[in-house]
C-alpha positions as CSV (number, residue, x, y, z in Angstrom):
1,X,-15.4,-2.4,4.7
2,X,-16.3,-5.8,6.9
3,X,-13.7,-8.3,7.0
4,X,-14.1,-12.1,8.0
5,X,-12.1,-13.7,11.1
6,X,-9.5,-15.2,8.5
7,X,-9.2,-12.0,6.6
8,X,-8.7,-10.1,9.7
9,X,-6.2,-12.8,11.2
10,X,-4.3,-12.9,7.7
11,X,-4.2,-8.9,7.9
12,X,-2.7,-9.0,11.0
13,X,-0.2,-11.3,10.4
14,X,0.9,-9.4,7.1
15,X,0.9,-6.4,9.0
16,X,3.2,-7.7,12.1
17,X,5.6,-9.9,10.6
18,X,9.1,-8.9,10.8
19,X,10.0,-9.8,6.9
20,X,7.1,-7.9,5.3
21,X,8.1,-5.0,3.9
22,X,6.9,-2.2,5.3
23,X,4.9,-0.7,2.0
24,X,2.9,-4.2,2.5
25,X,2.6,-4.1,5.9
26,X,0.8,-0.5,6.2
27,X,-1.3,-1.7,3.1
28,X,-2.7,-4.5,5.7
29,X,-2.5,-2.1,8.2
30,X,-4.9,0.3,6.0
31,X,-7.7,-2.3,5.4
32,X,-7.4,-4.4,8.6
33,X,-8.1,-0.9,10.3
34,X,-10.8,-0.4,7.8
35,X,-12.4,-3.3,9.1
36,X,-12.5,-2.2,12.5
37,X,-14.4,0.8,11.7
38,X,-11.8,3.7,11.9
39,X,-12.1,6.7,10.1
40,X,-10.0,7.2,6.9
41,X,-8.5,10.3,8.4
42,X,-7.5,8.8,11.4
43,X,-5.9,5.9,9.6
44,X,-3.7,8.0,7.4
45,X,-2.6,10.4,10.4
46,X,-2.0,7.0,12.5
47,X,0.2,5.7,9.4
48,X,1.4,9.2,8.1
49,X,0.2,8.6,4.6
50,X,-2.6,10.8,2.6
51,X,-6.2,10.2,2.2
52,X,-5.8,8.5,-1.4
53,X,-3.3,5.9,-0.3
54,X,-6.3,5.1,2.5
55,X,-8.4,5.2,-0.1
56,X,-6.6,3.3,-2.8
57,X,-5.8,0.2,-1.0
58,X,-9.7,-0.6,0.4
59,X,-11.0,-1.4,-3.0
60,X,-7.6,-3.0,-3.9
61,X,-8.0,-5.4,-1.2
62,X,-12.0,-5.7,-1.3
63,X,-11.1,-6.5,-5.2
64,X,-8.2,-9.1,-5.4
65,X,-7.9,-10.1,-1.5
66,X,-4.4,-9.9,-0.5
67,X,-3.0,-9.8,-4.1
68,X,-4.8,-6.5,-4.2
69,X,-1.8,-5.1,-1.3
70,X,1.2,-5.9,-3.3
71,X,2.8,-4.3,-6.8
72,X,2.8,-0.7,-7.2
73,X,6.2,-0.4,-5.7
74,X,7.7,3.0,-5.7
75,X,10.6,4.0,-8.2
76,X,11.6,2.7,-11.7
77,X,13.6,-0.2,-13.2
78,X,16.9,0.5,-12.7
79,X,18.6,1.1,-16.1
80,X,20.9,-2.0,-16.8
81,X,24.7,-1.4,-17.8
82,X,25.0,-3.2,-21.1
83,X,27.1,-6.6,-21.0
84,X,29.9,-4.9,-23.9
85,X,30.0,-1.4,-21.8
86,X,30.4,-3.5,-18.4
87,X,33.1,-5.7,-20.5
88,X,35.2,-3.0,-21.9
89,X,35.0,-1.0,-18.8
90,X,36.6,-4.2,-16.4
91,X,38.8,-4.5,-19.2
92,X,40.2,-0.7,-19.1
93,X,40.6,-0.6,-15.1
94,X,42.7,-3.6,-15.7
95,X,45.2,-1.9,-18.0
96,X,47.9,0.7,-16.8
97,X,46.6,4.5,-18.8
98,X,48.6,5.9,-20.8
99,X,52.1,7.3,-20.2
100,X,51.3,10.6,-21.6
101,X,48.0,11.2,-18.9
102,X,49.8,11.1,-15.9
103,X,47.3,9.1,-14.3
104,X,48.5,5.8,-11.9
105,X,44.6,4.8,-11.7
106,X,41.2,5.4,-13.9
107,X,38.6,7.8,-12.6
108,X,35.2,7.3,-13.8
109,X,35.7,10.5,-15.7
110,X,39.0,9.2,-17.4
111,X,37.3,5.9,-18.1
112,X,34.0,8.3,-19.7
113,X,36.6,10.1,-22.1
114,X,37.6,6.5,-23.0
115,X,34.5,6.3,-25.1
116,X,32.3,5.0,-21.9
117,X,30.1,7.0,-20.4
118,X,30.4,8.1,-17.0
119,X,27.1,7.2,-15.6
120,X,28.0,3.5,-16.5
121,X,31.6,3.5,-15.8
122,X,30.5,4.8,-12.0
123,X,27.6,1.9,-12.3
124,X,30.4,-0.7,-13.0
125,X,32.8,0.3,-10.4
126,X,29.9,1.0,-8.0
127,X,28.5,-2.6,-8.3
128,X,32.2,-4.6,-8.5
129,X,31.9,-5.1,-4.7
130,X,34.0,-2.4,-3.7
131,X,33.5,-0.4,-0.8
132,X,35.2,2.7,0.8
133,X,35.7,6.4,0.7
134,X,37.9,6.3,-2.2
135,X,37.5,2.5,-3.7
136,X,39.7,0.7,-6.5
137,X,38.7,-1.9,-8.8
138,X,41.5,-3.3,-10.9
139,X,43.2,0.2,-11.2
140,X,39.8,3.0,-10.9
141,X,39.5,5.1,-8.1
142,X,35.9,6.7,-7.4
143,X,36.2,9.6,-5.3
144,X,33.3,10.8,-3.4
145,X,32.8,14.7,-2.4
146,X,32.3,15.2,1.1
């Protein structure tokens, strides 16, 4: 793969800039080192990636330039909790549990029993800006194992 001086400079900037995501840096190094004439096997070993990964980014850069290094980030889209469910969880957390339950605060499991899916109640309480081993949001406690 042949690179112009401008392309080599641009890839070097991408590969060495501290604000560039690590996956983009790796891709820029793959293309840059390919342009220097390094073997695919050596590039794969140096960057701790597979040979197919090295082979994937060379043609994408050749076709689309630096834009070809973007995209294809691992992981899918996160499941969003619907606003209606979020509002219900937050409303429940601001109320004391019923006296017959013997609870002083809500747990994610108790919220789930109140017709709020456990995963949704856990997401809402996790993203409510609290931290710590035993977190409280309103009257919800989420305890982690360990």
